[in-house]
C-alpha positions as CSV (number, residue, x, y, z in Angstrom):
1,X,100.8,169.8,111.6
2,X,99.8,172.6,114.1
3,X,100.9,176.2,113.7
4,X,103.0,176.0,116.9
5,X,104.9,172.9,115.8
6,X,105.7,174.5,112.5
7,X,107.0,177.6,114.2
8,X,109.2,175.6,116.5
9,X,110.6,173.6,113.6
10,X,111.3,176.4,111.2
11,X,111.1,179.7,113.1
12,X,108.5,182.5,113.5
13,X,110.1,185.6,112.0
14,X,107.2,186.0,109.6
15,X,104.9,186.5,112.6
16,X,107.0,189.4,113.7
17,X,106.2,191.0,110.3
18,X,102.6,190.2,110.9
19,X,102.8,191.9,114.3
20,X,104.1,195.1,112.7
21,X,101.3,195.1,110.2
22,X,98.8,194.5,113.0
23,X,100.2,197.5,114.9
24,X,99.9,199.7,111.8
25,X,96.3,198.7,111.3
26,X,95.5,199.4,114.9
27,X,96.9,202.9,114.6
28,X,95.1,203.4,111.3
29,X,91.7,202.7,112.9
30,X,92.3,204.7,116.0
31,X,92.9,207.7,113.9
32,X,89.8,207.3,111.7
33,X,87.6,206.4,114.7
34,X,88.1,209.7,116.5
35,X,85.6,211.7,114.4
36,X,82.7,209.3,115.0
37,X,83.4,209.2,118.7
38,X,83.5,212.9,119.0
39,X,80.4,213.6,116.8
40,X,78.2,214.3,119.8
41,X,80.8,216.7,121.2
42,X,81.5,218.4,117.9
43,X,77.8,218.8,117.2
44,X,77.2,220.3,120.6
45,X,79.9,223.0,120.0
46,X,78.4,223.8,116.5
47,X,81.1,222.4,114.3
48,X,78.4,220.9,112.0
49,X,76.0,223.8,112.2
50,X,72.6,223.9,113.9
51,X,70.3,221.0,114.6
52,X,68.4,221.2,111.3
53,X,71.5,220.5,109.2
54,X,73.9,218.6,111.5
55,X,73.4,215.1,110.1
56,X,73.8,216.4,106.5
57,X,76.9,218.3,107.3
58,X,78.4,215.4,109.2
59,X,77.7,213.1,106.2
60,X,79.5,215.7,104.0
61,X,82.6,215.5,106.2
62,X,82.4,211.7,106.0
63,X,82.0,211.8,102.2
64,X,85.1,214.0,102.0
65,X,87.0,211.1,103.6
66,X,85.4,208.5,101.4
67,X,86.1,210.4,98.1
68,X,89.7,210.9,99.1
69,X,90.0,207.3,100.3
70,X,88.7,206.0,97.0
71,X,91.2,208.1,95.0
72,X,93.9,207.2,97.4
73,X,93.2,203.5,97.2
74,X,93.6,203.6,93.4
75,X,96.9,205.5,93.7
76,X,98.3,203.7,96.7
77,X,98.1,200.2,95.2
78,X,100.0,201.1,92.2
79,X,102.4,203.3,94.2
80,X,103.2,200.5,96.6
81,X,103.7,197.9,93.8
82,X,106.2,200.4,92.3
83,X,108.2,201.6,95.3
84,X,107.9,198.5,97.5
85,X,106.1,197.8,100.8
86,X,108.6,199.3,103.1
87,X,108.8,202.8,101.6
88,X,105.1,202.9,100.6
89,X,103.9,202.0,104.1
90,X,106.2,204.5,105.7
91,X,105.1,207.4,103.5
92,X,101.4,206.5,104.1
93,X,101.9,206.4,107.8
94,X,103.6,209.8,108.0
95,X,100.8,211.3,105.9
96,X,97.9,210.0,108.0
97,X,99.5,210.9,111.3
98,X,99.9,214.5,110.2
99,X,96.4,214.6,108.8
100,X,95.0,213.2,112.1
101,X,96.8,216.0,114.0
102,X,95.5,218.6,111.6
103,X,91.9,217.9,112.7
104,X,92.7,219.9,115.9
105,X,92.9,223.0,113.7
106,X,89.5,222.5,112.1
107,X,86.5,224.3,113.6
108,X,83.8,224.1,111.0
109,X,82.3,221.7,108.5
110,X,84.6,222.5,105.6
111,X,87.9,222.7,107.5
112,X,87.0,219.3,108.9
113,X,86.2,218.1,105.4
114,X,89.7,219.2,104.3
115,X,91.5,217.2,107.0
116,X,89.2,214.2,106.6
117,X,90.1,214.2,102.9
118,X,93.8,214.4,103.8
119,X,93.3,211.5,106.2
120,X,91.4,209.5,103.6
121,X,94.0,209.7,100.8
122,X,96.9,208.8,103.1
123,X,95.1,206.1,105.1
124,X,94.4,204.4,101.8
125,X,98.0,203.1,101.9
126,X,97.3,200.7,104.8
127,X,95.5,197.8,103.3
128,X,97.4,197.6,100.0
129,X,100.6,197.6,102.0
130,X,99.4,195.1,104.6
131,X,98.0,192.8,102.0
132,X,101.2,192.8,100.0
133,X,103.3,192.2,103.1
134,X,101.2,189.2,103.9
135,X,101.5,187.9,100.3
136,X,105.3,188.3,100.4
137,X,105.8,186.8,103.9
138,X,103.3,184.0,104.2
139,X,102.5,180.8,102.2
140,X,99.0,180.4,100.9
141,X,97.9,178.1,103.7
142,X,98.6,180.8,106.4
143,X,97.5,183.9,104.6
144,X,93.9,184.0,105.7
145,X,94.9,183.5,109.3
146,X,97.7,186.1,109.0
147,X,95.2,188.5,107.3
148,X,92.7,187.9,110.1
149,X,95.3,188.7,112.7
150,X,96.4,191.9,111.2
151,X,92.8,192.9,110.3
152,X,91.9,192.4,113.9
153,X,94.0,195.5,114.5
154,X,91.1,197.5,113.1
155,X,89.0,196.1,116.0
156,X,91.7,196.8,118.6
157,X,92.0,200.4,117.4
158,X,88.2,200.6,117.5
159,X,88.2,199.2,121.1
160,X,91.0,201.5,122.4
161,X,89.5,204.6,120.8
162,X,86.1,204.7,122.6
163,X,87.8,203.9,125.9
164,X,90.2,206.8,125.6
165,X,89.0,209.4,123.2
166,X,85.9,210.7,125.1
167,X,87.9,211.0,128.3
168,X,90.8,212.8,126.6
169,X,88.2,215.2,125.1
170,X,86.6,215.7,128.4
171,X,89.8,216.3,130.3
172,X,91.8,218.4,127.8
173,X,89.5,219.3,125.0
174,X,88.5,217.5,121.8
175,X,91.5,218.9,119.9
176,X,93.9,216.8,122.0
177,X,92.1,213.6,121.1
178,X,93.2,214.2,117.5
179,X,96.7,215.3,118.4
180,X,97.6,212.5,120.7
181,X,96.3,209.7,118.4
182,X,98.3,211.2,115.6
183,X,101.5,211.5,117.6
184,X,101.4,208.1,119.2
185,X,101.1,206.4,115.8
186,X,104.4,207.8,114.7
187,X,106.2,205.6,117.1
188,X,105.4,202.7,114.8
189,X,107.6,204.2,112.1
190,X,110.8,203.6,114.1
191,X,110.1,199.8,114.5
192,X,109.0,199.5,110.8
193,X,112.2,201.1,109.6
194,X,114.4,198.9,111.8
195,X,112.6,195.6,111.3
196,X,111.0,195.3,107.9
197,X,112.7,193.8,104.8
198,X,112.0,191.2,102.2
199,X,112.4,187.5,103.1
200,X,115.5,187.3,100.7
201,X,117.1,190.3,102.5
202,X,116.4,188.8,105.9
203,X,117.8,185.5,104.8
204,X,121.0,187.1,103.6
205,X,121.4,189.0,106.9
206,X,121.0,185.9,108.9
207,X,117.7,187.0,110.6
208,X,115.6,184.4,108.7
209,X,116.3,180.7,108.7
210,X,116.6,178.8,105.4
211,X,113.8,176.5,106.6
212,X,111.4,179.4,107.2
213,X,112.4,181.0,103.9
214,X,111.6,177.7,102.1
215,X,108.3,177.4,104.0
216,X,107.3,180.9,102.9
217,X,108.0,180.0,99.3
218,X,106.5,176.5,99.5
219,X,103.5,177.0,97.1
220,X,104.8,175.3,93.9
221,X,102.0,176.6,91.7
222,X,102.5,180.1,92.9
223,X,106.3,180.0,92.4
224,X,105.8,178.8,88.8
225,X,103.3,181.6,88.2
226,X,105.7,184.1,89.6
227,X,108.5,182.9,87.3
228,X,106.3,183.3,84.3
229,X,105.2,186.8,85.5
230,X,108.8,187.9,86.1
231,X,109.4,187.7,82.3
232,X,106.5,189.9,81.5
233,X,106.0,193.6,81.4
234,X,104.2,195.6,84.2
235,X,100.5,195.3,84.2
236,X,98.2,198.4,83.9
237,X,95.0,199.1,85.7
238,X,93.1,198.7,82.5
239,X,94.5,195.3,81.9
240,X,93.5,194.2,85.4
241,X,90.0,195.4,84.8
242,X,89.6,192.9,81.9
243,X,89.6,190.0,84.4
244,X,86.4,188.7,86.0
245,X,88.5,188.1,89.2
246,X,89.2,191.8,89.5
247,X,85.5,192.5,89.2
248,X,84.5,189.9,91.7
249,X,86.8,191.5,94.3
250,X,85.5,195.0,93.2
251,X,81.9,194.0,93.7
252,X,82.6,192.2,97.0
253,X,84.3,195.3,98.4
254,X,81.8,197.8,96.9
255,X,78.9,196.1,98.7
256,X,80.4,195.2,102.0
257,X,83.0,197.8,103.0
258,X,80.3,200.5,103.3
259,X,78.6,198.5,106.0
260,X,81.7,198.7,108.2
261,X,82.0,202.5,107.4
262,X,78.4,203.0,108.4
263,X,79.0,201.4,111.8
264,X,82.3,203.1,112.2
265,X,80.9,206.6,111.7
266,X,77.3,206.4,112.9
267,X,77.3,203.8,115.7
268,X,78.2,206.2,118.5
269,X,75.5,208.6,117.3
270,X,72.9,205.7,117.1
271,X,73.7,204.6,120.7
272,X,73.7,208.2,122.0
273,X,70.4,208.7,120.3
274,X,69.0,205.5,121.9
275,X,70.1,206.9,125.3
276,X,68.4,210.3,124.6
277,X,65.1,208.7,123.6
278,X,65.0,206.4,126.6
279,X,65.9,209.3,128.9
280,X,63.2,211.5,127.4
281,X,60.5,208.8,127.6
282,X,61.4,207.9,131.2
283,X,61.4,211.5,132.3
284,X,58.0,212.1,130.6
285,X,56.6,209.2,132.5
286,X,58.3,210.1,135.8
287,X,58.4,213.9,136.0
288,X,59.4,213.9,139.6
289,X,62.6,211.8,139.0
290,X,65.7,213.6,140.5
291,X,68.3,210.8,140.3
292,X,71.3,210.2,138.1
293,X,70.2,209.9,134.5
294,X,72.7,207.2,134.0
295,X,70.6,204.9,136.2
296,X,67.5,205.3,134.0
297,X,66.5,201.8,132.6
298,X,67.8,201.3,129.1
299,X,70.4,204.0,129.3
300,X,73.9,202.6,128.8
301,X,77.5,203.9,128.6
302,X,77.8,204.1,124.8
303,X,81.6,204.3,124.7
304,X,81.7,201.0,126.6
305,X,79.1,199.5,124.3
306,X,81.1,200.6,121.2
307,X,84.2,199.0,122.8
308,X,82.2,195.8,123.5
309,X,81.1,195.6,119.9
310,X,84.7,195.8,118.6
311,X,85.9,193.3,121.2
312,X,83.5,190.8,119.7
313,X,84.7,191.9,116.2
314,X,88.3,191.0,117.1
315,X,87.3,187.4,117.7
316,X,85.4,187.5,114.3
317,X,88.5,188.6,112.5
318,X,90.7,185.9,114.0
319,X,88.0,183.2,113.4
320,X,87.7,184.5,109.9
321,X,91.1,183.2,109.1
322,X,91.0,180.1,111.3
323,X,87.8,178.5,109.9
324,X,88.9,178.1,106.2
325,X,92.3,176.8,107.5
326,X,90.5,174.2,109.6
327,X,88.4,173.2,106.5
328,X,91.6,172.8,104.5
329,X,93.4,170.8,107.2
330,X,90.4,168.5,107.3
331,X,90.9,167.7,103.6
332,X,88.6,170.2,101.9
333,X,89.7,171.9,98.6
334,X,91.1,175.4,99.3
335,X,88.5,177.0,97.0
336,X,85.6,175.3,98.7
337,X,87.0,176.1,102.1
338,X,87.2,179.8,101.3
339,X,83.7,179.8,99.7
340,X,82.0,177.9,102.5
341,X,83.6,180.1,105.2
342,X,82.5,183.3,103.3
343,X,79.0,182.0,102.9
344,X,78.7,181.4,106.7
345,X,80.0,184.9,107.4
346,X,77.6,186.4,104.9
347,X,74.6,184.9,106.7
348,X,75.5,186.3,110.2
349,X,74.9,190.0,109.5
350,X,71.2,189.2,108.8
351,X,70.8,189.4,112.6
352,X,71.2,193.2,112.4
353,X,67.8,193.4,110.8
354,X,66.4,193.1,114.3
355,X,68.6,195.8,115.8
356,X,66.0,198.6,115.8
357,X,63.2,196.4,117.1
358,X,65.3,194.8,119.8
359,X,66.8,198.2,120.7
360,X,63.3,199.4,121.6
361,X,63.2,196.6,124.2
362,X,66.7,196.9,125.5
363,X,69.7,198.8,124.0
364,X,72.1,195.9,124.8
365,X,70.0,193.6,122.6
366,X,70.6,196.0,119.7
367,X,74.3,196.1,120.7
368,X,74.4,192.3,120.5
369,X,73.1,192.1,117.0
370,X,75.5,194.9,115.8
371,X,78.4,193.1,117.5
372,X,77.5,189.9,115.5
373,X,77.3,191.8,112.3
374,X,80.6,193.6,112.9
375,X,82.4,190.3,113.8
376,X,81.0,188.7,110.7
377,X,82.3,191.6,108.6
378,X,85.8,191.2,109.9
379,X,85.7,187.5,109.3
380,X,84.4,188.2,105.8
381,X,87.1,190.9,105.3
382,X,89.9,188.5,106.3
383,X,88.9,186.2,103.5
384,X,88.0,188.6,100.8
385,X,91.5,190.2,101.1
386,X,93.0,186.7,100.8
387,X,91.1,186.0,97.6
388,X,93.4,188.6,95.9
389,X,96.6,186.6,96.6
390,X,94.7,183.4,95.8
391,X,93.8,184.7,92.3
392,X,96.7,187.1,91.3
393,X,100.5,187.1,91.3
394,X,102.3,189.0,94.0
395,X,103.4,191.8,91.8
396,X,99.9,193.1,91.3
397,X,98.4,192.2,94.7
398,X,98.6,195.8,96.0
399,X,97.2,197.2,92.7
400,X,94.2,194.9,92.8
401,X,93.7,195.5,96.6
402,X,93.7,199.2,95.7
403,X,91.1,198.8,93.0
404,X,88.8,196.9,95.5
405,X,89.5,199.4,98.2
406,X,88.5,202.2,95.9
407,X,85.3,200.3,95.1
408,X,84.6,200.0,98.9
409,X,85.2,203.7,99.4
410,X,82.8,204.6,96.6
411,X,80.2,202.4,98.3
412,X,81.0,204.2,101.5
413,X,80.3,207.6,99.8
414,X,76.9,206.3,98.7
415,X,75.9,205.0,102.2
416,X,77.2,208.2,103.8
417,X,75.0,210.3,101.5
418,X,72.0,208.0,102.0
419,X,72.5,208.0,105.8
420,X,72.8,211.8,106.0
421,X,69.6,212.2,103.9
422,X,67.6,209.5,105.8
423,X,68.6,210.4,109.3
424,X,68.2,214.2,108.8
425,X,64.7,213.6,107.3
426,X,63.5,211.4,110.1
427,X,65.3,213.4,112.7
428,X,63.3,216.4,111.6
429,X,60.1,214.3,112.0
430,X,61.3,213.1,115.4
431,X,61.5,209.5,114.1
432,X,65.2,209.0,113.7
433,X,65.0,205.4,114.7
434,X,63.0,204.7,111.4
435,X,66.0,206.0,109.4
436,X,68.3,203.6,111.3
437,X,65.9,200.8,110.7
438,X,66.1,201.3,106.9
439,X,69.9,201.4,107.1
440,X,70.1,198.2,109.1
441,X,68.1,196.4,106.4
442,X,70.8,197.5,103.9
443,X,73.5,196.4,106.2
444,X,72.0,193.0,106.9
445,X,71.5,192.0,103.3
446,X,74.7,193.3,101.7
447,X,76.9,190.3,102.4
448,X,74.8,187.4,101.1
449,X,74.1,189.5,97.9
450,X,77.8,190.1,97.5
451,X,78.6,186.4,98.0
452,X,76.2,185.3,95.3
453,X,77.5,187.9,92.8
454,X,81.1,186.9,93.5
455,X,80.4,183.3,93.1
456,X,78.6,183.9,89.7
457,X,81.7,185.8,88.5
458,X,84.4,183.5,89.9
459,X,83.1,180.0,90.7
460,X,86.7,179.0,91.7
461,X,89.4,181.2,93.3
462,X,92.3,180.0,91.1
463,X,95.6,181.7,90.4
464,X,95.6,183.4,87.0
465,X,98.4,184.5,84.7
466,X,98.1,188.2,83.8
């Protein structure tokens, strides 16, 4: 039975909740994208010091975000499981909007580090809240697709940001880019407060049909597990860490989240650097050139290129949830469907190994390989999030998501530190492209390695009783 026919028969209120989570994720990623997009501007005005230390200082600011995000993820998951999705999401949203605005008042490395840390600890509430909302509002068969849709908000935020932030900064100053993205996001809180409640509360108020409520709770095995869990005491982090399933999610996030962080924070700088190198090489070969530098062969509009990459990523996120659902509908076991889809997505980032070499030929070729890798990441992400609700009862979904998110943030700290050291070293040698080449090797191989380790730990994604 198709999704549209199911919606017509029982209703579609759960997709309204999905739309709210999508909008929240879009705002979340708009706010965190601003720094990377403004790196060339902030470097030019000396926020990160002189040219000999800029890459290192920028990496330190990124690391401030990652450390706080790691801590925040661990706290947020437990906090949201305790206070509930509605209150937890709202508090997180207020916090990261204020932190985003606060960047406008930072004018050197360490003040930016402070506000990035504030943004990191509050933005950590997004994915545990979103994942728990999906677990509560969608049956197992629709969760990967619903997760892919809300996760595509990360791409939409990453598309809108490069198309607006550089122009806001140019017209009104870089400070306003942080202020406006922070203020606009607060509008979401009004809709969240009015529209979100549990399925039981919506059913009682008459806003949810009995048929849709029954469909949401149609997983018999899951309902039995929930009844057993309801009679047990609350589960501690330490207890969760005794399960191989937790460590599988931990390792998967630790190895693959940093790749997305790397592209998020360094992609604009990479593309701007490609433009600078091609401009320099062309002018050296054509000293009498007096035309518009934007017309030099190989020079591209990097904000448009960034937007194009995340447009492709949006399709990857949606496909990520659609493909395992198609496998399941064709009769494949749910575990095999998830594993096969994740294996396919793990292979695609290998294309980024060619990014530096192809970039030397044409920058758009490098953009193409990075777009494939980012799309594959989002497809992978839609499924790895869903493995939590596949393996754990709803009452600990946010906690386990937080543990995995913390692992991803720790991996992000390591790649930020490595990127800062490598890029500064090779920049001082006037060979920055070599540093990017090494980093692209790490990015390309991370997913297939993560898939193998996850499979060894958990051969089958099966609901456990904790």
